[in-house]
C-alpha atoms as a printed R data frame, in Angstrom:
    type eleno elety resid chain resno      x       y       z
1   ATOM     1    CA   UNK     A     1 25.961   6.911  10.390
2   ATOM     2    CA   UNK     A     2 27.423   8.891   7.529
3   ATOM     3    CA   UNK     A     3 26.034   9.407   4.071
4   ATOM     4    CA   UNK     A     4 25.931   6.296   1.900
5   ATOM     5    CA   UNK     A     5 26.203   3.823   4.739
6   ATOM     6    CA   UNK     A     6 23.780   1.233   6.006
7   ATOM     7    CA   UNK     A     7 23.997  -0.529   9.342
8   ATOM     8    CA   UNK     A     8 23.381  -4.229   8.878
9   ATOM     9    CA   UNK     A     9 23.821  -6.642  11.766
10  ATOM    10    CA   UNK     A    10 26.180  -4.344  13.622
11  ATOM    11    CA   UNK     A    11 28.547  -3.690  10.725
12  ATOM    12    CA   UNK     A    12 28.606  -0.831   8.262
13  ATOM    13    CA   UNK     A    13 28.056  -1.974   4.716
14  ATOM    14    CA   UNK     A    14 28.709   0.317   1.764
15  ATOM    15    CA   UNK     A    15 26.761  -0.247  -1.401
16  ATOM    16    CA   UNK     A    16 26.071   1.309  -4.749
17  ATOM    17    CA   UNK     A    17 22.703   0.426  -6.222
18  ATOM    18    CA   UNK     A    18 20.845   1.960  -9.118
19  ATOM    19    CA   UNK     A    19 17.403   1.994  -7.547
20  ATOM    20    CA   UNK     A    20 14.993   4.592  -8.837
21  ATOM    21    CA   UNK     A    21 12.904   6.951  -6.762
22  ATOM    22    CA   UNK     A    22  9.750   7.895  -8.650
23  ATOM    23    CA   UNK     A    23  9.075  11.446  -9.797
24  ATOM    24    CA   UNK     A    24  6.221  11.523  -7.310
25  ATOM    25    CA   UNK     A    25  8.580  10.534  -4.478
26  ATOM    26    CA   UNK     A    26 11.159  13.114  -5.552
27  ATOM    27    CA   UNK     A    27  8.523  15.853  -5.757
28  ATOM    28    CA   UNK     A    28  7.154  14.923  -2.314
29  ATOM    29    CA   UNK     A    29 10.633  15.172  -0.784
30  ATOM    30    CA   UNK     A    30 11.280  18.476  -2.544
31  ATOM    31    CA   UNK     A    31  7.966  19.938  -1.334
32  ATOM    32    CA   UNK     A    32  8.589  18.953   2.280
33  ATOM    33    CA   UNK     A    33 12.183  20.156   2.063
34  ATOM    34    CA   UNK     A    34 10.831  23.538   0.920
35  ATOM    35    CA   UNK     A    35  8.525  23.668   3.948
36  ATOM    36    CA   UNK     A    36 11.513  22.777   6.135
37  ATOM    37    CA   UNK     A    37 13.763  25.440   4.622
38  ATOM    38    CA   UNK     A    38 11.062  28.047   5.352
39  ATOM    39    CA   UNK     A    39  9.928  26.671   8.702
40  ATOM    40    CA   UNK     A    40 10.515  30.011  10.435
41  ATOM    41    CA   UNK     A    41  7.457  31.313   8.568
42  ATOM    42    CA   UNK     A    42  4.631  30.838  11.096
43  ATOM    43    CA   UNK     A    43  1.816  30.848   8.538
44  ATOM    44    CA   UNK     A    44  0.899  27.940   6.275
45  ATOM    45    CA   UNK     A    45  2.564  27.961   2.853
46  ATOM    46    CA   UNK     A    46  0.310  27.932  -0.208
47  ATOM    47    CA   UNK     A    47  0.660  25.273  -2.863
48  ATOM    48    CA   UNK     A    48  1.414  28.066  -5.304
49  ATOM    49    CA   UNK     A    49  4.350  29.304  -3.202
50  ATOM    50    CA   UNK     A    50  5.743  25.776  -2.819
51  ATOM    51    CA   UNK     A    51  5.383  25.226  -6.579
52  ATOM    52    CA   UNK     A    52  7.160  28.502  -7.363
53  ATOM    53    CA   UNK     A    53 10.021  27.846  -4.931
54  ATOM    54    CA   UNK     A    54 10.583  24.278  -6.098
55  ATOM    55    CA   UNK     A    55  9.747  24.602  -9.789
56  ATOM    56    CA   UNK     A    56  7.186  21.795  -9.478
57  ATOM    57    CA   UNK     A    57  3.910  21.722 -11.438
58  ATOM    58    CA   UNK     A    58  1.156  22.993  -9.146
59  ATOM    59    CA   UNK     A    59 -1.646  20.562 -10.124
60  ATOM    60    CA   UNK     A    60  0.596  17.522  -9.550
61  ATOM    61    CA   UNK     A    61  1.951  19.055  -6.352
62  ATOM    62    CA   UNK     A    62 -1.595  19.453  -5.008
63  ATOM    63    CA   UNK     A    63 -2.201  15.708  -5.450
64  ATOM    64    CA   UNK     A    64  1.091  14.875  -3.748
65  ATOM    65    CA   UNK     A    65  0.374  17.167  -0.801
66  ATOM    66    CA   UNK     A    66 -3.019  15.510  -0.317
67  ATOM    67    CA   UNK     A    67 -1.295  12.120  -0.125
68  ATOM    68    CA   UNK     A    68  1.228  13.526   2.361
69  ATOM    69    CA   UNK     A    69 -1.637  14.944   4.417
70  ATOM    70    CA   UNK     A    70 -3.326  11.547   4.422
71  ATOM    71    CA   UNK     A    71 -0.090  10.031   5.728
72  ATOM    72    CA   UNK     A    72  0.052  12.595   8.545
73  ATOM    73    CA   UNK     A    73  3.201  14.316   7.297
74  ATOM    74    CA   UNK     A    74  1.611  17.712   6.618
75  ATOM    75    CA   UNK     A    75 -1.361  19.659   7.933
76  ATOM    76    CA   UNK     A    76 -3.477  21.991   5.849
77  ATOM    77    CA   UNK     A    77 -5.532  25.086   6.441
78  ATOM    78    CA   UNK     A    78 -8.202  26.216   3.999
79  ATOM    79    CA   UNK     A    79 -9.165  29.693   2.931
80  ATOM    80    CA   UNK     A    80 -7.338  33.005   2.909
81  ATOM    81    CA   UNK     A    81 -3.903  32.535   4.437
82  ATOM    82    CA   UNK     A    82 -4.293  28.814   4.031
83  ATOM    83    CA   UNK     A    83 -1.777  26.280   2.878
84  ATOM    84    CA   UNK     A    84  0.436  23.570   4.299
85  ATOM    85    CA   UNK     A    85  2.712  23.129   7.294
86  ATOM    86    CA   UNK     A    86  4.720  20.147   8.472
87  ATOM    87    CA   UNK     A    87  2.736  17.958  10.851
88  ATOM    88    CA   UNK     A    88  5.881  17.069  12.831
89  ATOM    89    CA   UNK     A    89  9.296  18.549  13.448
90  ATOM    90    CA   UNK     A    90 11.741  18.119  10.525
91  ATOM    91    CA   UNK     A    91 13.944  15.994  12.819
92  ATOM    92    CA   UNK     A    92 11.082  13.508  13.086
93  ATOM    93    CA   UNK     A    93 10.314  13.073   9.370
94  ATOM    94    CA   UNK     A    94 12.505  10.631   7.452
95  ATOM    95    CA   UNK     A    95 12.860  10.335   3.688
96  ATOM    96    CA   UNK     A    96 11.682   6.711   3.702
97  ATOM    97    CA   UNK     A    97  8.373   7.863   5.252
98  ATOM    98    CA   UNK     A    98  7.869  10.485   2.563
99  ATOM    99    CA   UNK     A    99  8.602   8.049  -0.276
100 ATOM   100    CA   UNK     A   100  6.338   5.385   1.249
101 ATOM   101    CA   UNK     A   101  3.521   7.931   1.716
102 ATOM   102    CA   UNK     A   102  3.308   8.680  -2.004
103 ATOM   103    CA   UNK     A   103  4.669   5.487  -3.603
104 ATOM   104    CA   UNK     A   104  3.821   2.742  -1.138
105 ATOM   105    CA   UNK     A   105  6.355   0.472   0.548
106 ATOM   106    CA   UNK     A   106  9.942   0.846  -0.643
107 ATOM   107    CA   UNK     A   107 11.061  -2.124  -2.707
108 ATOM   108    CA   UNK     A   108 12.830  -2.923  -5.941
109 ATOM   109    CA   UNK     A   109  9.625  -4.287  -7.386
110 ATOM   110    CA   UNK     A   110  6.777  -6.659  -6.759
111 ATOM   111    CA   UNK     A   111  8.583  -9.907  -7.444
112 ATOM   112    CA   UNK     A   112  7.097 -11.962  -4.639
113 ATOM   113    CA   UNK     A   113  8.800 -13.835  -1.844
114 ATOM   114    CA   UNK     A   114 11.476 -16.504  -2.264
115 ATOM   115    CA   UNK     A   115 10.274 -20.026  -1.556
116 ATOM   116    CA   UNK     A   116 11.150 -21.537   1.784
117 ATOM   117    CA   UNK     A   117 13.758 -24.261   2.165
118 ATOM   118    CA   UNK     A   118 15.207 -23.717  -1.301
119 ATOM   119    CA   UNK     A   119 12.119 -25.154  -3.023
120 ATOM   120    CA   UNK     A   120 12.353 -22.967  -6.100
121 ATOM   121    CA   UNK     A   121  9.997 -23.282  -9.081
122 ATOM   122    CA   UNK     A   122 12.491 -22.005 -11.633
123 ATOM   123    CA   UNK     A   123 16.238 -22.458 -11.621
124 ATOM   124    CA   UNK     A   124 17.884 -19.851  -9.426
125 ATOM   125    CA   UNK     A   125 14.879 -17.533  -9.283
126 ATOM   126    CA   UNK     A   126 14.583 -17.707  -5.506
127 ATOM   127    CA   UNK     A   127 18.163 -16.555  -5.018
128 ATOM   128    CA   UNK     A   128 17.432 -13.491  -7.127
129 ATOM   129    CA   UNK     A   129 14.152 -12.865  -5.286
130 ATOM   130    CA   UNK     A   130 16.068 -12.897  -1.999
131 ATOM   131    CA   UNK     A   131 18.640 -10.438  -3.406
132 ATOM   132    CA   UNK     A   132 15.931  -8.062  -4.680
133 ATOM   133    CA   UNK     A   133 14.214  -8.164  -1.301
134 ATOM   134    CA   UNK     A   134 17.471  -7.515   0.562
135 ATOM   135    CA   UNK     A   135 18.406  -4.636  -1.744
136 ATOM   136    CA   UNK     A   136 14.999  -3.018  -1.230
137 ATOM   137    CA   UNK     A   137 15.536  -3.309   2.529
138 ATOM   138    CA   UNK     A   138 18.965  -1.666   2.178
139 ATOM   139    CA   UNK     A   139 17.376   1.232   0.306
140 ATOM   140    CA   UNK     A   140 14.663   1.602   2.930
141 ATOM   141    CA   UNK     A   141 17.204   1.625   5.768
142 ATOM   142    CA   UNK     A   142 19.458   4.023   3.867
143 ATOM   143    CA   UNK     A   143 16.626   6.540   3.372
144 ATOM   144    CA   UNK     A   144 15.685   6.062   7.033
145 ATOM   145    CA   UNK     A   145 19.036   7.659   7.871
146 ATOM   146    CA   UNK     A   146 18.002  11.012   6.393
147 ATOM   147    CA   UNK     A   147 15.616  13.390   8.128
148 ATOM   148    CA   UNK     A   148 14.212  16.550   6.599
149 ATOM   149    CA   UNK     A   149 16.345  18.429   9.129
150 ATOM   150    CA   UNK     A   150 19.580  16.754   7.971
151 ATOM   151    CA   UNK     A   151 18.759  17.293   4.297
152 ATOM   152    CA   UNK     A   152 17.939  20.950   4.994
153 ATOM   153    CA   UNK     A   153 21.245  21.363   6.834
154 ATOM   154    CA   UNK     A   154 23.103  19.927   3.835
155 ATOM   155    CA   UNK     A   155 21.145  22.180   1.452
156 ATOM   156    CA   UNK     A   156 22.097  25.195   3.582
157 ATOM   157    CA   UNK     A   157 25.765  24.183   3.649
158 ATOM   158    CA   UNK     A   158 25.738  23.533   7.407
159 ATOM   159    CA   UNK     A   159 26.819  19.893   6.981
160 ATOM   160    CA   UNK     A   160 28.459  18.015   4.123
161 ATOM   161    CA   UNK     A   161 26.375  16.718   1.269
162 ATOM   162    CA   UNK     A   162 26.038  12.954   0.854
163 ATOM   163    CA   UNK     A   163 29.179  11.469  -0.660
164 ATOM   164    CA   UNK     A   164 29.134   9.573  -3.908
165 ATOM   165    CA   UNK     A   165 30.264   5.987  -3.512
166 ATOM   166    CA   UNK     A   166 31.596   5.547  -7.035
């Protein structure tokens, strides 16, 4: 699949949604992208080095890296020469995993589930609930299409950047 496409029921569907990724999710992706871009370095990378390379605030980054460690996306080593490394190959880490590790499941919001069989409490609400749920699923599947390796390749100019769908 190309950038900005989602596979739904065998067909490619293009969409343009204004869904927000949290600052925490953005920072987590940026931190892991930094580790990916410097993967040839055999030693763990310190939080300070990641913060300097990415321009992220170190105290907040430390919290994010702990959450990523808890999700099994990074490994850490303490002490002199300590720091963080990716727990898996960049080809095996997808953006949706990173976002979910720090923000929880990807969704548009916590609106609840639509009622079954069209039994809706408030006029039309269930239709909207179904749309919000579907849109959240589209976002999740879209982010699933990006690995740290593919993002790193785009950042290095080896492949095209994602296209805007405007």
